[in-house]
N, C-alpha and C positions, 0 to 999 in steps of 0.2 A: 451472328457472330465468326469472326475468322473460323473457320478450318485448322488443325493442327497443322495442317501438312503445309499451310503456307503462312502460319507465322513465321519463320526465319527469314523467308522470302520478305515477307513485308518490314520485318526489322531491319533486315538489309538496307531495303530502299527506303527506309527513315533516317538511317546512320548515313547514309549516303548525301543527304541535300547540305547543301554547301552553305548556303545563306545565314551569316551571322546573326541578321536582325530576327531572324525564325526559330531560333538556338532554344528559347524560352519554351515557345509553343512546341518545337520537336519534342524537347523533356516531357512535358505533360501528356505529348500522345503517344509518345514512348510508354508512358507512366497508366495512360487508359489503358495500350495494349496490354501490358503487363496483368492488371487487376481483368481484365475480360478476359484472360486464357488463361487464365491459374487452374483450370481444372482440367485443360485441354495438355500442361507442358510438361515434360521429361526435363531431365536434368542437362540434357544442350541446349534446350533450349530457356531455361533458369540461369544457367549460366552465361548467355549470351544477351540474357536482357539485361544481368549483372555487368558485362563487361561494357557496353554501349551504356548505359545508365552512368557507370563510372566514370568512363572516359569524358563523355560529355558535361556533366555536372563538372569538372574539374574546371571546363573552358565558361565556364557562369560567374556572375559577380554573387559576390555575398548574401544578398538582399534573396535571388533567385534560388541559391542555394539553401535558404535559410526554409524559404515558403519546400521545398523540395522535400525534404527534413521531415517536416512539420506533417507533411503527405504521408511519408513513407513513415511515421513512427507508431501509426495505428493498422500496418500491415502484418497480418499474422503470419505472412509467407513474403515479407520482405526480402531483398536482393544483399544478401550478405555482406560482402565485401564493399559493398556501396553503404551500407548501411554504419559499417564500424569504421570507412575514410569518414563520413558525416560524425560520429560522435566522436571522433578527436579534432575535427576542424575549428572553426576559430567559435566563440561559446555560441552565439547568438544561431550558428549553425548545427551546433551539435545537440544544445538544450533539448527540443523537442526528442527526439531521439534518445538521450538520455534520459528525459524522464518517464519514457512512454512505451517507448519499443521491445516485445516480448526476443526478440529476437539475440539481442545483445546477450549474452552468458552470464553468470557470475565470474568466472576466470575472466571475462574479456575485461568487464567492470571493474574490477580489480585493477586488472592493469591501469585501465583508465584514471581509475582515484590515487596509483601510484603516480602516475607519469606525468598531468596533467595539472593546468592552474584547478586553482580554488574555486572558481565560477563552475569548471567542472563538476567537481565536488561536491557543490551544490547541489549543482541538475540532480545528481546522481540519488543527494539524500531526498528529496520529492516523490521519487520513486514509491508507486501504489504499493509495492511490496519488495523489500531488499532481504536477501541472507546474511545469515552472519559473520562468513568468510569475509563480504564486501563493508559490512559496517568495521570490520576488524581494519580494514586499509581507508577507511573515512577517518573513525576516529584517532588513527595514528598520525594520519598528515593532514586534518582536515581543520581548518583554523576557528575562531569563537562561532563564529556565524553557519560553518559548518556542523559542529556540533550541535549548536542548539536546532538545529533544523533536525539533523537525525534521529534526535533525541527523543524530541515533542512530535514524532515519526511515527504512530500507534503501530503501522505497516512495516516497522525497521525492527527485526530480529538482533539480540545480542551474545556474541558469545562470553561466558565471564570475564574473560580478557578484557574482553573491551567494556562489560560495564563496569572490569576496574580502573581501566583509563580513564573511561570518564569519569569514575568518582574522585581520581588523582587531581583530572581538569579542573572539575567543579571546587576544590579546596580554593580557586583564586577565581573562582565565575559564579558568580552568585545566581542570576538567571538559569547554567546549567544546573547546580545544585537544585532547584524548586521544580527543574524539569523532571532531574531526576525523582524525586519523592514524588510524585506526580505521575509515575509509569508503573503499571499492575504485574509488571515484570522484573523489577528489579530486586535480586537477591537480598535478602531479608537481610541479614548482616552490614552488607552494605548500606540498608536505607538506616539503619541504626547508626552509621558513622553518620550519614548524611544527617539524619538526625541532631546527631550531639554538632555537629560543626554549625546548626542553624543556632543552638543554645550557646555553642561559643560566639557566633557572630555578636548575639546579643549580650552576650556580657561584656561584649567590647563595645559594644556602644552602649550600654550603661556607663563602665567605666569612663566613657568621652565626656559622656552628659554629667559627670561626678556624680552619680548615684554607688551609694555607698552598699558595695554585697560584698559578704565574707566572703572567706572559700569552701566556707561549707553549703555555706545557702549555693554558691556555684556550682559544687559540685553535685549539689543535691536537683538543681535545674536539670542536671545532664541526663542525670542517673533516669527521673521523673521521666524523661526524654526516651532514654532506652527502654525504660518497663512499658513504656505506652506501645514500644514497636514489638515488645513481647506480647503484648495484650493484647493486639490486632491481630496478631499469628494465632494466637490461641483460638480468638473468637473464627478467623477465618476457618481453619479445622473442623471448627465445632459445628459452623454454619454448612460446609463438606459434608461433617455426618450424619446432618439432620435431612438436608436435600438427599443425599443416599437413604436413610430409614425411609424417607416419602417417598421414594422409587419402588425401594422394594415391598412397599405396604399397596404400591398402585395409585399413589394420591398427590402424585407430580402431577401439577397441569399449572395452567396458567395463571393465576391468582399466587402462586409461588413466584411466580415470575413477575408479575405485577409488582408482586410485596419489596423484592427488591430492586426493581428498576426505582420503586419511589424513592426508597429510600439509594440510590446513586450506588450500589453495591455493584461494579463492576463483574469485579470476581465472582460472585456469587449465582449471578443474572447468567453468564457464561456458563458457569456447569449446569446447571438448572435448563439450561436451552440445550446443554450441551445431550443431559442423560435423555431429554424428551424428543430429540431429534438424531440420537444415536448418528451424530456426527463428534469428530473428537473436536477437544477443547478450542487447540488453534483454528482450526476450522472455523468454528461459532465465532471466534475475534475475530478473524478478518471479516463474514459476513454481516458482522453487527457494527462494527468500528470503520473500515480500510473500504470494503465492497461497494460497489456502486448502489444505489437502493433496489431493480429490479433483482438483487440476488439475495438480500434481504427480506423482501417481498417472497417471491416464491420459497424461499424457506420457513418463511410462516404459515404464509396459505397451504403448502403443501404435509401439512401437521394442526389445519383447519382454527390457528389463529384467530382470533376474534380481532376485529378491525380494533378496535378499542385497546388489543396489546401489541398489536402493528406500530399503533402510534406514541405509544407510553415508548416504546424501545429507539422509535425515533427521535423522541424528546432527550432519550439519553443519550443518543449519537450526534445529539445537535450541539450538548452541553457539553461535549468531550473533544469534538470538532468544529471546525471551520463550515458547517453542511449551512447552506442557506435555506432559510426560512420557506422561501417560496418551494425548493425541492420537496421538502417533507410535504408540503400542502398535497401538492399536486401527485407524489407518492400513496396518500393518503387517499386521495379521491377516486386515484385508478385501483386501489387494491379491493375492492368489491365486486370489479369486473373481471377478479382472476379467478377462472373456472379450476376449482378441486382436484379435477384430473389432470387439466391440464398441467398445473403445477406439481402435481407428483410424479405426471410425466419428465420434466424439467428437472424435478429434485434428481429422481435416478441418473437422469444424464448427466448434471454437475457433481452425482457420488464420482461415477464413472471418467469423466472429463476431469475431476479435481476445481474443485470452486474458482481459487486462485489461479487457474491457468485459464478457463472459460471467459469468454469475451461476450459483451454484450450482444454480438449478431450472431454468435453459435445459440444464446440463450432465445432472442426472438425467432430464429428458425424453426429452434426444436419448439417452441410457442405454437409456431404456424402448423408443424407437422403434427402435433398433438390436434389443433383445429381444425385440421383436415382429415384427420380419423388413420 
């Protein structure tokens, strides 16, 4: 590996290459050098890479910049200035970093959402995890496709203001109305409005079909929908109390989790897992619904869950997202091969690092450390 003292000299030599025909290869060589010397770089080295990558990428055609963006998108320590410029480039270039790069701060994403095209907003809407300040910006400016995409994203967090804006937009967007109805975190009072809106839509359709409904029947239908929400809220609170009771009596176990999984009761499943794993509900929700499958596998194995429990959680995940069946089968196959002590060590790392922040590469490194003693 190149010596730390030689990094700047090597970088300067590469940047002096004149052949326009080799600029693409040159960018790849500089990126390779950046990746292989990350542990030896100080601030000056990092800034030098950033400056040269930025200047060089500006000279390349869109397809090459898009390829470069795709490579930087998954780098935990990607050059900041370059990544920021790629994020506001044409959408083909910007999409990879907007969707995946951890370098982009929430404040920067808000600025992009406020100033760039709807395609740029759509790319942000597909990020694995989105803070409420970012979704506020997306909701305030996004078109119907952006609103539907971010609302269907289980990793997106919304402020009260964001939910209210979505509820307003849903009054003229049936798909958005359905997406809000299916989110587990839609505020109960707004969910009641959504349900009432559905009832009103049914009334209009009945009238268009010349079905005679009295005002009393219409009001009763809307009231019934409202009562359903209140009953649902009461049932959820009762379920939480029952789960807490079982936990205090040390009777909360995998059987309880499996019970709620079979009923597809997501809130109760998450709450049970949170108490069993001693993780907060938001973290468990991320591991269950949006994180890459190895994260969920580590969480389950570290708590000595049976393979059947892990498989059931994966089935619930499949029912709620676009995960491929092949991925689930492979994850179940590999589950038995995870050592308990290894999983517990990796879980301790994840609690310190933060499950949302940890990359698959970091998890793999922790697994290797545990196996090597």
